[in-house]
C-alpha positions as CSV (number, residue, x, y, z in Angstrom):
1,X,7.2,40.7,-5.3
2,X,10.3,39.4,-3.5
3,X,10.5,37.2,-0.5
4,X,13.4,38.2,1.7
5,X,14.7,36.6,4.8
6,X,17.6,38.9,5.6
7,X,17.4,41.9,8.0
8,X,15.4,44.5,6.0
9,X,17.6,47.5,6.5
10,X,17.5,50.6,4.3
11,X,20.6,49.6,2.4
12,X,19.5,46.1,1.9
13,X,16.1,47.2,0.5
14,X,17.8,49.7,-1.8
15,X,19.9,46.9,-3.3
16,X,16.7,44.8,-3.9
17,X,15.0,47.8,-5.5
18,X,17.9,48.3,-7.9
19,X,18.0,44.5,-8.6
20,X,14.4,44.6,-9.6
21,X,14.9,47.6,-11.9
22,X,17.8,45.8,-13.5
23,X,15.8,42.6,-13.9
24,X,13.2,44.5,-15.9
25,X,15.8,46.6,-17.8
26,X,14.6,49.8,-16.2
27,X,17.2,52.5,-15.9
28,X,17.2,54.2,-12.6
29,X,16.8,57.6,-14.3
30,X,13.4,56.4,-15.7
31,X,12.0,56.3,-12.1
32,X,9.9,59.4,-11.6
33,X,8.0,58.8,-8.4
34,X,8.1,56.3,-5.5
35,X,5.3,55.1,-3.3
36,X,6.0,53.5,0.0
37,X,4.6,52.9,3.5
38,X,5.6,54.6,6.8
39,X,8.4,52.1,7.6
40,X,11.6,53.8,8.5
41,X,13.6,51.2,6.6
42,X,11.5,51.8,3.5
43,X,11.9,55.5,3.7
44,X,15.6,55.2,4.2
45,X,15.9,52.9,1.2
46,X,14.0,55.3,-1.1
47,X,16.0,58.3,0.1
48,X,19.1,56.3,-0.7
49,X,17.8,55.5,-4.2
50,X,16.9,59.2,-4.6
51,X,20.5,60.1,-3.7
52,X,21.7,57.8,-6.4
53,X,19.4,59.5,-8.9
54,X,20.6,63.0,-7.8
55,X,24.2,61.9,-8.1
56,X,23.8,60.6,-11.6
57,X,24.1,62.6,-14.7
58,X,20.4,62.5,-15.6
59,X,20.2,65.1,-18.2
60,X,22.1,65.9,-21.4
61,X,21.3,69.2,-22.9
62,X,22.2,70.7,-26.3
63,X,24.5,73.8,-26.0
64,X,21.9,76.0,-27.7
65,X,19.1,75.0,-25.3
66,X,17.4,77.9,-23.6
67,X,19.3,78.6,-20.4
68,X,16.3,79.7,-18.4
69,X,14.3,76.6,-19.2
70,X,17.3,74.5,-18.3
71,X,17.5,76.2,-14.9
72,X,13.8,75.6,-14.2
73,X,14.1,71.9,-15.3
74,X,17.2,71.4,-13.2
75,X,15.5,73.0,-10.2
76,X,12.5,70.8,-10.5
77,X,14.7,67.7,-10.8
78,X,16.5,68.7,-7.6
79,X,13.2,69.0,-5.8
80,X,11.9,65.7,-7.1
81,X,15.1,63.9,-6.0
82,X,14.2,64.9,-2.4
83,X,10.5,64.1,-2.6
84,X,8.7,60.9,-1.8
85,X,5.4,60.3,-3.4
86,X,3.8,58.8,-0.3
87,X,0.3,58.5,-1.6
88,X,-0.3,55.0,-0.2
89,X,1.3,56.2,3.1
90,X,-1.2,59.0,3.3
91,X,-4.0,56.5,2.6
92,X,-2.8,54.3,5.5
93,X,-2.6,56.9,8.1
94,X,-5.0,59.5,6.8
95,X,-4.1,61.7,9.8
96,X,-5.8,59.4,12.3
97,X,-2.7,59.2,14.5
98,X,-2.7,63.0,14.6
99,X,-6.1,63.0,16.3
100,X,-5.9,60.0,18.7
101,X,-2.6,58.6,19.9
102,X,-1.8,54.9,20.3
103,X,-1.5,55.4,24.1
104,X,-4.8,57.3,24.4
105,X,-6.3,56.4,27.9
106,X,-9.7,55.7,26.4
107,X,-8.3,53.3,23.8
108,X,-6.2,51.7,26.4
109,X,-9.2,51.0,28.6
110,X,-11.2,49.4,25.7
111,X,-8.1,47.4,24.8
112,X,-7.7,46.1,28.4
113,X,-11.4,45.0,28.4
114,X,-10.9,43.2,25.1
115,X,-7.8,41.4,26.5
116,X,-9.8,40.3,29.5
117,X,-12.4,38.7,27.2
118,X,-9.7,36.4,25.9
119,X,-9.7,34.6,29.2
120,X,-11.2,31.1,29.3
121,X,-13.9,31.9,31.7
122,X,-15.6,34.2,29.2
123,X,-15.4,31.9,26.2
124,X,-18.5,29.8,27.0
125,X,-20.5,33.0,27.5
126,X,-19.5,34.3,24.1
127,X,-20.2,31.0,22.4
128,X,-23.6,30.7,24.2
129,X,-24.6,34.1,23.0
130,X,-23.1,33.5,19.5
131,X,-21.1,36.7,20.0
132,X,-17.7,37.5,18.5
133,X,-14.7,38.7,20.4
134,X,-13.4,42.1,19.4
135,X,-10.0,41.8,17.6
136,X,-6.9,43.1,19.3
137,X,-5.0,45.8,17.3
138,X,-1.4,46.2,16.2
139,X,0.6,49.3,17.1
140,X,1.6,49.6,13.4
141,X,-1.9,49.8,12.0
142,X,-4.5,52.4,13.1
143,X,-7.3,50.4,11.5
144,X,-7.0,47.8,14.1
145,X,-8.2,50.2,16.8
146,X,-11.1,51.1,14.6
147,X,-12.1,47.5,14.0
148,X,-11.8,46.7,17.7
149,X,-14.1,49.6,18.8
150,X,-16.5,49.0,15.9
151,X,-16.9,45.3,16.9
152,X,-17.9,46.4,20.4
153,X,-20.3,49.1,19.3
154,X,-21.9,46.7,16.8
155,X,-22.6,44.3,19.7
156,X,-23.6,46.9,22.3
157,X,-26.5,44.9,23.8
158,X,-24.3,41.8,24.3
159,X,-21.5,43.8,26.0
160,X,-24.0,45.6,28.3
161,X,-25.3,42.1,29.3
162,X,-21.8,40.9,29.7
163,X,-21.0,43.8,32.0
164,X,-24.0,42.8,34.2
165,X,-22.7,39.2,34.4
166,X,-19.1,40.2,35.0
167,X,-18.3,43.3,37.0
168,X,-14.7,43.6,35.5
169,X,-16.1,43.8,32.0
170,X,-18.1,47.0,32.2
171,X,-18.2,50.1,30.0
172,X,-19.5,53.3,31.4
173,X,-21.9,55.7,29.6
174,X,-18.8,57.9,28.8
175,X,-17.1,54.9,27.3
176,X,-20.0,54.1,25.0
177,X,-20.2,57.8,23.9
178,X,-16.5,57.8,23.2
179,X,-16.7,54.6,21.1
180,X,-19.8,55.6,19.1
181,X,-18.2,59.0,18.3
182,X,-15.0,57.3,17.4
183,X,-16.7,54.9,15.0
184,X,-18.8,57.6,13.4
185,X,-15.8,59.9,12.8
186,X,-13.4,57.3,11.4
187,X,-15.8,55.1,9.4
188,X,-15.4,57.3,6.2
189,X,-11.6,57.2,6.7
190,X,-11.5,53.4,7.1
191,X,-13.7,52.9,4.1
192,X,-11.4,55.0,1.9
193,X,-8.3,53.2,3.3
194,X,-9.8,49.8,2.3
195,X,-10.7,51.1,-1.1
196,X,-7.2,52.4,-1.7
197,X,-5.7,49.1,-0.6
198,X,-7.9,47.1,-3.0
199,X,-7.5,49.2,-6.1
200,X,-4.9,51.4,-7.7
201,X,-6.1,55.0,-7.6
202,X,-4.5,57.8,-9.6
203,X,-3.4,60.9,-7.6
204,X,-6.1,63.1,-9.1
205,X,-8.8,60.6,-8.2
206,X,-7.4,60.2,-4.8
207,X,-7.5,64.0,-4.4
208,X,-11.3,64.0,-5.2
209,X,-11.9,61.2,-2.7
210,X,-10.0,63.1,-0.1
211,X,-12.1,66.2,-0.7
212,X,-15.3,64.0,-0.4
213,X,-14.0,62.6,3.0
214,X,-13.6,66.2,4.2
215,X,-17.2,67.1,3.3
216,X,-18.5,63.9,5.0
217,X,-16.6,64.7,8.2
218,X,-17.8,68.4,8.1
219,X,-21.4,67.1,8.4
220,X,-20.7,65.5,11.8
221,X,-20.8,68.8,13.6
222,X,-21.6,67.4,17.0
223,X,-18.9,64.7,17.0
224,X,-15.9,65.9,19.1
225,X,-13.4,63.9,16.9
226,X,-14.5,65.6,13.6
227,X,-13.0,69.0,14.0
228,X,-9.5,67.9,14.9
229,X,-9.7,65.1,12.3
230,X,-10.8,67.6,9.6
231,X,-7.9,69.9,10.5
232,X,-5.4,67.0,10.5
233,X,-6.6,65.9,7.0
234,X,-6.3,69.5,5.7
235,X,-2.7,69.6,7.1
236,X,-1.8,66.3,5.4
237,X,-3.4,67.5,2.1
238,X,-1.4,70.7,2.3
239,X,1.8,68.7,2.7
240,X,0.9,66.5,-0.2
241,X,0.3,69.5,-2.4
242,X,3.9,70.5,-1.9
243,X,4.9,67.5,-4.0
244,X,5.4,68.6,-7.6
245,X,4.5,65.1,-8.8
246,X,1.1,65.5,-7.1
247,X,0.5,68.9,-8.5
248,X,1.6,67.8,-12.0
249,X,-1.0,65.0,-11.9
250,X,-3.8,67.6,-11.0
251,X,-2.5,69.9,-13.7
252,X,-3.4,67.3,-16.4
253,X,-7.0,66.8,-15.0
254,X,-9.6,69.2,-16.5
255,X,-11.6,68.9,-13.4
256,X,-9.0,71.0,-11.6
257,X,-7.2,72.8,-14.4
258,X,-9.8,74.7,-16.3
259,X,-10.3,78.2,-17.5
260,X,-10.5,80.5,-14.5
261,X,-9.1,77.8,-12.0
262,X,-7.2,79.3,-9.1
263,X,-5.6,76.0,-8.1
264,X,-2.4,76.8,-10.0
265,X,-0.6,80.1,-9.6
266,X,1.4,81.1,-12.7
267,X,4.7,79.8,-11.2
268,X,3.3,76.5,-10.2
269,X,1.7,76.1,-13.6
270,X,5.0,76.5,-15.3
271,X,6.6,74.1,-12.9
272,X,3.8,71.5,-13.5
273,X,4.4,71.7,-17.2
274,X,8.1,71.1,-16.8
275,X,7.5,68.1,-14.5
276,X,5.1,66.5,-17.0
277,X,7.7,67.1,-19.8
278,X,10.4,65.5,-17.6
279,X,8.1,62.5,-16.9
280,X,7.3,62.2,-20.6
281,X,11.0,62.2,-21.5
282,X,11.6,59.2,-19.3
C-alpha cells in the first residue's frame, strides 16, 4: 500500500504500479489480470500498463512450435491485453446504478429530508428519543444511499412521530412504500458487497454468489425494483463472462466444468485451456 500526495492521474498511477512491481522483482509480463475500481484514473492507469504489456515481446517460441497453437495463444494474449479483470468493480456497483440513478427524484426527496434533520432545532428531539440520524451518502458510493434509506426504514415509528411534530419532515405513504421496496431489493446486493470487501473471493466463488443473488431477487416478485435489478445483474454477468480470465477460472472448477456441461462451447473450451497454460507459464 502506497501513500501518495501528488495528483493521481493515470500516468502517475501507472508509474507507481510499475515501481511496486519492480520493488518486488515482478516482471511486467508476469502480470496476468488486474483488478481495480471504477475510477477513471485507475482504469486509465491499467490500460496504459496493458499497452506496455502488449508492446513488449512477451513470448519466445521455438521454430518448430505448432503454428496453429501459436496463433490461438497470440490471439488470446491480444484479447487479455485489452481486458480488465474488474471483479471488485462489479462487486462495488453490482448494477445498482443501472436501476436507480443518483439524481432519482425519490432519492433526492429522502436526501433533502435527511439534510433538514441536521439542523440544530431537531437535534434535541433526536437525543430525547435516542434516535440516530440517517447518514448522508456520497455520489461515488451507491451503498450510502442504501444505508441512508435503511436507517429511516429501521426507525419508521420515530420518523412518523417526527413528521407529526414538524411538518417539513414528513414522508408520504408513497415515500414509505418506495423506501421499503428499495431496502428489500438491495439488501442482498449490499450484503454481498460487504462480504466481498472483507474477504478475497475467487472468481468462481464470486460467480456462485452472484447466481445466488439472482435467485434471491427472483423471489421478490412483487417488488418493482427486482425485475430491472435482475436484468441489470444478468447484463453485468454477461459482460463479465466475455473476459477470458473469468471463463478460464470457471473452466478449472468442477462445479461448472463437468461431463455434459453446456457452459463451455468447444471453441471457448480450447481458449480457456490456452489461457490457463499462459497463466501457468508466468
